[in-house]
N, C-alpha and C positions, 0 to 999 in steps of 0.2 A: 501270619497274614494269609488269608484265603487267596489263592491264585485266581486271576481273571484273564480270560482269553477273548480276543476279538477276532471274528472270522469275516473276511472281506470276500464276498462272492461276486465275481465278474461274470454276470449272467450270459452275455453274448460277446465274449472276449475276441474271438477270431473275426467275426464280422465287423466288430468295432475297430479292430486293428486295420482291416482292409479299408474301411470307410474313411478313417482319419488319415491314413497314408495317402489317399487319393485326393485330399483337399489341396487346393492351390491357394496359398496365402492364408495368413492367420489374422483374425480381426484384432484390432487394437482400439483403445479408447478414442484416439484421434481419428482413426479410419475404421469405423465399424462396418460390418457386412451390410450390404444393401439388401433391399427386400427380395431381389431375385435370388441372391445367394442363400438367404434364409429359407426361401421357398424350395430351392433345390435340396437343401439339407433335410427339410421335412419330407420331401418326396422320397429321398433315399431311405429314410427310416420307415416309410409306409410301404415301400416296395419289397416283396419277399425276396430274400437273398440267402443263398446257402454256400458253404465252403465244401469243396469236394476233395476226395483222396482216391487214388487209383491203387488197386491191388490185383492179384491174379484172377479174381472173380469179377472184376469190373470196376465201376466208379460208384463210390458210396458217399453219403453225406456225413461230414464230420464237424459241421458247424452251421448254425442258422441264426437269423435275427428274430426279433420279436414278431414281425409280420408273418414270417414263414412258420413260426411255431404256432401262431394263432390260427393259421390256415389248416393245421392238422399235420404238418410235417414233423419229423422227429429225427434225431441223430441215429446213424447206423443204417438207415434205409438206402436203397439203391437210387441213383439219380433218375433212372428210367421210371421208377415208381413215383418219385416226387413230381416228375414232369407230367405223369398221367393225372395227377391231382391239380397241378398248376402248370399249364402249358407255357405260360409266359414267365416262368421262374428264372431269376437271374442267378447265375452260378459263377464261382471263381475258384481256381485251384488253390490248394493250401500252400501258404508261404510260412514254413516253420521258422525260418531265420527271422522273418519280420516279427512274428509273435513272440519268439523267445527274446529277441532284443528289446522289444517294448516291455515285456514282463520284467526283465532284469532292471530296466530303468525305473519301472514302477516300484520294485522292491527297494531300490535306493531312495526313491522319493518318500516311501512310507517310513523310512528310518527316522523321520522327524517326529513320529508318534511313538515309536518304540524301537530300540535297537535289536530286539529279539523277534525276528520275522522268519516264519517257516512256510515255504511254498507248499501247496497241496499237490504233492508229486503223484499220488495215485490218480487224482483227477486229470492231471496233465498227461499221464501215460495211457490211461484206459478210457478216458472220457471221449464220447463221440458227439456231444452236443455243442462243442465249441466254447464251453465255459472254462473258467479258471478260478483260482482262489488262493488265499494265504491266511495263515494265522499270525496274530500279533499278541504277544504276551504283554499285557498292560498293567500287571500287578503294581499297585501303588503309584501309578503314573497318570491316571485319568483326571485327577484334580488339577493338573497343570493345564487342562483344556476346559475347565469349568464343569467337570463331571462326565459320567459315561454317556448320558444322553447328548450333551453338547459335543462330545468327542465324535459320536456317530454322525451327527449333523455336519460337522466340519469335514470329515472324511468323505461323506457322500457328496458334499458340495465340491470338493476337490476333484472327485471322479466325474462329476457332471461338467466341470470346466474343461476337463480333458476329453470330453466326448465319449465317456465309457459308462455303460449301464452297470449298476452295482447295487448290491444289498449288503448290509452289515448287521452283525448281532454280537452281543457280549454275553458270556456265561462263565460258570465256574470251571468247566472242563472244555477241552478242545472239541470233543465230540458233541457236547451240548451246544457250543457256539456254532458248529457246522450245521446242526439241525435247526437251530433257531433262525439262522440266516435264511433258510429255505421255507420253514413251516410256521414261524411265530406269527400269530394273528394280529399283533400290534402294529402301530404305525411305523414308518420307516426309522424314526429316531427312538422308538420305544421297544425295540427288539432286544430286551435285556432279560436274562434268565438267571435267577438265583435259587439254587437248590439247597435244601428241600422245600423252601418257602413256595416256589412256583411249581410244585409237583403237579398240581391240577392242570396247569397250562401245558406242561411237558407230556402229560398223559394223553392229550389230544393230538400229539404229533403222529403222523403215519409211520409205519414200521420201516419205510424206506429211509428214514432219517438215521437209522443205525448203520448205514453204509455196508449193508449186506449184499451178497451176490443176488443176481436175478433169480436163480433157481430157488434160493431160500425164501425170497420174498414171494415167489409164486406158491410155494408150499404153505407159507403163512396165510396167504389169501384164501387158499382152498380150505384151510382150517377155520376160517372166519376171524383170524387175528389180524386186524387191520391197523390198530393203533397201539401205542406203547402201553396205554392203560389196560389193554387186553392181555398183555404179556406179563407185566409185573406181578399180578396176583398169583400166577401159576407156580406150582412147585418147581424148583430149579432142577431136580433130578429128572422130571418128566420132559422139561425143555431140552436138556442135553440128550436124552435118549431118543427123542423124536426128531430133533433138528440139528444135533451136533453141537460142538462147543462154541461155534462162532457167535451164535445169538447171545449167549450169556456173557461172552467176552466183550462184545460191543456194548451190551447193556450195562455191564459194570464200568466200562470206560465212560459211558455217558453220565452215570451218576457219581463218578469219581472213586469208585471202590477199587479200580485197577488203574495204574498209571498208563499214559499214552506217550510214547517216545516220538518227539517231533525233531526233525532235522533243521535246526535253525541256520539261517544264512548269516554267518559271522561277518561283521563289517570288514571291508578291506582297508584297514587303518593300521598305522604303525604303533598305535597306543593300545594294543591288545596283546595280552599274554595268556596263553592257554596251556595248561599242564594236566596230563592224564597220569594216573597212578596205577601201576600194576597190582599193588596191594592196597585196597581201599582204606581210606583214612577213617578209623573207627572211633576216634575221640575228638573232642573239641580242641584239646591242646595241640594235637598234631595238625589239625586243620588251621589253627591260628598260626602255627609256625610256617606252614606252606604259604598262607596268604601274606605273612610278613616278608618272606623271601621274594615273592612275586611283586609286591608293592615296592620293595626296595629296588628291584630291577627296573620297574616302570619309571620310578622317580629318577633313576640314573640316566635312562634314555631321555627323559624330559629335560634334565639339566644339560645334557650334551647338546641339545638343540635350543637351549635358552627358552624353554617353555614351561608352563605350569598348568596343572589341571584345575578345573572348576567343578567337575562332577566325576565321580568314580562309581562304577558298577562292579560288584563282586558276585559271581554266580557259582553256587556249589551244586553239583549234579550227583545225586545218589545212585547207587547201583540198581535201585528199583525204578529209576526214571524220574522220581520226584526232584524238584529243584527248589532252591531257596536263593533269593536275590536280595542283596544288601546295597542300598544306594546312599551315598553321602555327597553333599554339596558344600563347597567353600565359597566365601564371599569374595576372595581374591585368588589370583593364580597362585597355586601352592606347589612347591617342590619338596617339602619336608615330609619324609616318610614317617617320622615320629608323630607329627601332628595328624596325619591321615590315619595311622594305625590307632591313635587314641580315639578318633571319631568312630572308627570301625569297631573297636573293642566294646563300645557300649551297645552295639547291636548284635554282637557275636553270640551272646547267650540265647538268642532266639532261634539259632540254627539247630535243627535236629539232624544229627548225622545218620540216624537210623541204622541200616546194615552196613554203612560205610559210604564215604564220598569217593567217587571214582574220577571226577574231573572238576577242576576249578578254573574259572575264567575271570580275569581282571581286565577291565576295559575302561578307558577314559574317553567318553564321547565328546567332551567339551574341554578344550585346551586353549590357552591364551599365551601371548608373548609376555615375557617378564623382563622388565628393564631394571637392572641392578646398578647400584652405585658402589664402587669398590671401597671397602672400609678396612680390608685386611691385605697384607702383603702375600699371604700364603694361598690366595685365590679361593679361600673358603667363604661361603656366604654366611653372614652374621645373622642368625635367626633371633637374636636377642634385641634387635632394634625395636624402637617404640612402635613403628607402623606395623611391623610383622607381628609383634606380640599382641597389639590391639586387634588385628585381623583374626588371629588364632583364638583370642578370647571370645570375640563375637561369634566365631564358628561354633565354639563349644556351647555357648548360650543358645544359639539358634538350633543346635542339634538337640538340645533338651526340650525346647519349646515345641518342636515339631513343625510340620508344613503349614498348619493353620495360623500359627502365631509367628509371623515373620518380623524380624527386627528391621526397623527403618528409621529414617530421620526426615523431618519435613524440609522441603527445599523449594526454591523458586522455579518457575517455569516461564519461559519467554512466550507468553500468549496474551492476546488482548481480551480473551474471555475470562471473566472473573472466576468461573468454576475451575479453570485450568491453570490459574496463577500459582497454585501450590500443588506439589506432588509428593509422593513417597519416594525416597531415594535410599539406596544402600548406604549404611553407615560409613563404609570405607571408600565410596566412590568419590570422584572429583566433584566440586560444587558446580551447580548449574547456573547459567546466566539468569539474572533477574528480569532482564528485558533485552530486546534486540537494540544494538547501538544505533542503527539507522531507522528505527521506528519509535520515536519518543511518544509516550502515552500521557494523557492528562493525569492529574492527581488522583490517586486511588485511596480509598478508606483503609484504616488500620484494622478494622474489624468487619468481617462479612457476616451476614445473617443467612443461615442455611437451614431450611429453605427460605426464600424471600417471603416477607409477611405482607398480606394485602392491606391496602389503604383505601379509605372511602373519601371521595372528593365531595366536599360540601359546597364550596363556592368556586366559581371560575371568573377570570377576567374577560374583557371584551374579546381578546384574542383566543380564548379557550384555555389558557394556562391556569392551573389550579392556584387559588389564593388561600384556601382554608381546607385542611385535611383532618381526617380522624384516623389515628393509629394507636393501637393498644389502649383504646378507650380514652385517648387524650386528643384534645383539639389543638392542631398545629396551624399557626398563622404564618404563611410564607412571606418573609420580609425581603428575601433576595433569592434569586434562582439563576444558576449558571448552566448553560447547556443549549440545546441537547447534544449529547455524544452518542452517535449511532453505533451499535455493536451488533454485528450479524454473525450467525453461526459459520463455522468453517465449512465451505461448500464441499470440500473433498470428503467429508464424512457423511454426506447425504446424497450420494450419487444415484441412489435408487429412487429418489423423488422425481416426479415428472417436471421437466423444465426447471429443475432446481428451485422449486417453489418453497422459499424460506421466509416469505414475508410474514407468516404467522409467528415465526420464531425471532424476528428482529426486535431489538429493544432500543429505546431512546432513553439515555441516562441523564439525570439532572442532579446538580449539587445545590441543595436548598438550605437556607438558614431560617430557623423558626424564631418565635418571640423570646425564647430563652437562650438564644445564641448557639444552639446545637446545629451542627452541620450533618445533614442526612443525605445519603445517596439513594435515590429512588429512580425507578424506571417505568416507562410506559410501554405496553405491548398490546397485541390483539389487532383486530381489524379496524379500519377507519370507521368512526362513529361508535365503536364498542371498545374504547380504551380501558385497559386494566392497569391500575397503578399498584406498585409494590415497593417496599423498602428492602434494599439489598445490603446496606452497609452504613457504618457510622464513622465519621472522621474524628480524629483526635483534636482536643482543644476544648 
């Protein structure tokens, strides 16, 4: 499987940290910010603001917001020079502890998207523009969020809610993701790069996206080499002779010809076992034995705390820096190493040991409490019970079907909306309630028609109720009608609508009986004077 990396670029991290830390009070749905507070926040964003740092030569700028950057200021310049451009410039001293603390909390927050997070340490150590960044390896995990584009949208929405300006991009390599976050011409959720398919897009990136030193970028500019497309056709020997090895090294990392070593922040959790090998594991058999021993130790720790894992990640790191990650998920909390190893064994042939595996990490990011019923006197868990055997069988079937074909069973859902009355449920989960005990609902049809079918009203009574309908090219004479039953959408799912305007989505349901004795469930929707009638279900009998 091709590796995929997401780079999150926090464009004005230091100024955002200062601004959010100075806010007094946090808005809530019940007590939103008033107009004055929102106006103050907008004025703070529009006011040029820089972060300063003192050294033996004076005070220099080490961070700036978008307004200051737009005014022509840049990181690394002296504060006196900045004030000569903007006399009313707002400045604040650097608070490294504040920024580091917020960044550490952000890394823990991003763990919901991927457990493999690597902060951009070079940018943190040498950057003078006040930005920050991190890589997330999302190989095989973007489908959990609806795809890569949806994943970028959700991450950027989270950053906006936290008051942090950010850009994000996804690519095949860490270097390409770093460059795409800064230089990709697409929209905010379309900064996705797949090489070599998108070689034409990458060729338009400036040479600064290779993370080279300022001296090398200046030499490239003097030579007229301003974009990647200007460098890639050149002979490799000439590039090394004129510019040194760094240009080719970064270029090969960009296109994936050379690996890039990232220092991932391992989660501070007890359900992680990491083992390094002085002599790299050169065969699949030795790797399988090492994983078997580590999984057994992890299951023993889980059993001691009466826990079971629901998801397991196994990462094998080769001596050349390439990694291979195996993920397996169980339907119920599992403590049986034999069952877990059986699931992992089916994916082990895809691991390429290459020149040897130097480190193996086994991590259970999702664990649950296990409630056992004692069936033996020797304190051993009986894995042969019907419930456990069924759960393991379903795990093996789902393991073969893959993530796109999930096993499920239909179940009831306690909701008055017809579309939400039935849901997909895990085959091994507890049954759902068919309805709320304190909210009795009128009679419901045994068969729903999805989508509802339109009905033409031919005749109406003096009160406006339909007496003759046309449905499926049949004429229905209404002999009896019960209703209406008004069903409105759930308001908490439409908070983005002005004044909760749900009148257009409100339905009035009727139970009618036609000339042949059929009981039909139909509803009326639309504006007043523009009623739309549709059939939504059929009653038994």
